[in-house]
N, C-alpha and C positions, 0 to 999 in steps of 0.2 A: 526370648520370644519377641520382645519389643524391638530388638535390632533387626530381626527377620522381617517384621512389618515395615520398618523404615526402608530396608533395602528393596523390598517388594514395591513399595510406593515409588522409590527412586527409580527403579527399573521401568515401571509403567510410565512415569513422567519422562524419562529419557526416550522411551519409545515414541511417546506422543511428540516430543520435540523433534525427533528424527523423521517421523512419518507424516506429521501434521504440516500444514502449509504455512503457518505463522512462524516467522523467524525472529522477530524482535518486538520490543515494547513499542507502544504507540509513539509516534513522532509526527512532526509537522513539516510540510514543505510548501514553498510558494512558487508559483509559476503560472503559465498560460494554459488554460484548459482547451484542448482540441479533440476532435474526433480521431480515433485511431483508425487509419485507413486499412489496416490488416484485419482487425477484429470487429470493426464498427462499434467498438466500445469507446473508452476515453483514455487520454494520456495527458501528462503535464509536460510542457516544453519550457524552455528558458528558465530552467531551475539552476540555482547557483552552484550546488555541490555535485550534481550529476547531469548527464546530457538530457535524458528524458526519464519520465516515470510512467510506467504502464499501470493503469488502474484495472485490476482484475475483478474487483467487486466493490460495490458502494451501497451504503444504506442512505446516502444523501442523494437528492435529486440533482444530478449534474447537468442534464441536457439544457436547461435554460441559461447556463453560464458558459457555454462553448464560446471561445473567443475572448473571454474575460480573464483578468488576473484574479486568481483565487488562492486560498490557503487550504490545503487538505490535511487532515489528521487521520492517521491510521497506522497499520502495522505492515511491516515488510513481509512479503510472501515469496515462496519459491516460484519463479516464473519459468517460462520455456527457455529463455536465454539467460544464463547466470550473469552475463555482463550487463544486463539491463535491470535497473531497479524497478521492482514491482510492488504494488501496495494494495491492500484491502482497506478501503476508505470508510471511516466511521463518521466523519463530520467534514463539512466544507463551509468556508467563510468567503463571501464575495468581497474582493478588495478593490476592484476597479472595472470600469466598463470596456477598457481596451487593453490590448496586449501589444508588445513590440513586434 
């Protein structure tokens, strides 16, 4: 009985992982915060490890920091384009008043 419960929980968790939008543990990225011209949301440019980061959702108030160098923390999410890194942001830290 105990092993059946384990497999049931594992199956549910696997389903959540496959159908849910969060793909990875929280991580931090640094770049320039800009308006996303396609969605009117936000994105991070000038990121060291990827070309751009699409911000799909944020609990942090990002609008006052457009054009600034910021550090965002959050989880990767499945975006519309699998070639573009997308994140759900849980925190933002202001690093500088200007961007390259």
